[in-house]
One Martini backbone bead per residue (centre of mass of N, CA, C, O) as a GRO file, in nm:
protein
   55
    1MET     BB    1  26.296  18.948  -6.993
    2GLU     BB    2  25.972  19.043  -6.842
    3SER     BB    3  25.786  19.038  -6.534
    4ARG     BB    4  25.548  19.252  -6.426
    5VAL     BB    5  25.396  19.091  -6.211
    6LEU     BB    6  25.671  18.984  -6.056
    7GLY     BB    7  25.937  19.164  -6.113
    8MET     BB    8  26.103  18.993  -6.325
    9LYS     BB    9  26.410  18.878  -6.473
   10LEU     BB   10  26.518  18.725  -6.782
   11GLY     BB   11  26.810  18.520  -6.894
   12LEU     BB   12  27.134  18.518  -7.053
   13ASP     BB   13  27.446  18.435  -7.049
   14GLU     BB   14  27.750  18.389  -7.207
   15GLN     BB   15  27.707  18.056  -7.156
   16GLY     BB   16  27.378  18.004  -7.168
   17ARG     BB   17  27.266  18.071  -6.892
   18HIS     BB   18  27.024  18.100  -6.678
   19TRP     BB   19  26.843  18.386  -6.536
   20ILE     BB   20  26.720  18.545  -6.225
   21ARG     BB   21  26.571  18.852  -6.132
   22ARG     BB   22  26.473  19.010  -5.877
   23PRO     BB   23  26.306  19.287  -5.758
   24ASP     BB   24  26.591  19.358  -5.587
   25SER     BB   25  26.825  19.270  -5.818
   26LYS     BB   26  26.877  18.986  -5.740
   27LEU     BB   27  27.001  18.684  -5.780
   28MET     BB   28  26.911  18.377  -5.819
   29GLU     BB   29  26.951  18.074  -5.717
   30ASN     BB   30  27.072  17.779  -5.785
   31GLN     BB   31  27.070  17.449  -5.720
   32ARG     BB   32  27.368  17.428  -5.636
   33GLU     BB   33  27.371  17.664  -5.432
   34ILE     BB   34  27.153  17.550  -5.247
   35ALA     BB   35  27.296  17.282  -5.179
   36GLN     BB   36  27.551  17.409  -5.056
   37ARG     BB   37  27.408  17.568  -4.832
   38ALA     BB   38  27.273  17.324  -4.698
   39GLU     BB   39  27.539  17.177  -4.624
   40ARG     BB   40  27.655  17.399  -4.445
   41LEU     BB   41  27.421  17.399  -4.240
   42ALA     BB   42  27.441  17.100  -4.161
   43ALA     BB   43  27.733  17.114  -4.056
   44LYS     BB   44  27.676  17.321  -3.833
   45LEU     BB   45  27.475  17.149  -3.677
   46ARG     BB   46  27.670  16.916  -3.618
   47GLU     BB   47  27.870  17.091  -3.452
   48MET     BB   48  27.618  17.145  -3.241
   49GLY     BB   49  27.467  16.851  -3.211
   50ILE     BB   50  27.273  16.846  -3.464
   51ASP     BB   51  27.031  16.679  -3.642
   52PRO     BB   52  26.921  16.770  -3.952
   53ASP     BB   53  26.706  16.524  -3.987
   54GLY     BB   54  26.556  16.605  -3.692
   55VAL     BB   55  26.435  16.909  -3.760
   0.00000   0.00000   0.00000
């Protein structure tokens, strides 16, 4: 399926999971990937002595 207005494509992979492809042809991140990236960034801020909850 394609949204011509948004320029995005939607579909299912072999395991039946939904995917969304952005107009630049890259796949959008899922919620788990976003949460993992957020945790990595928070850990990096803590290494730098910055409280990620205070930013």
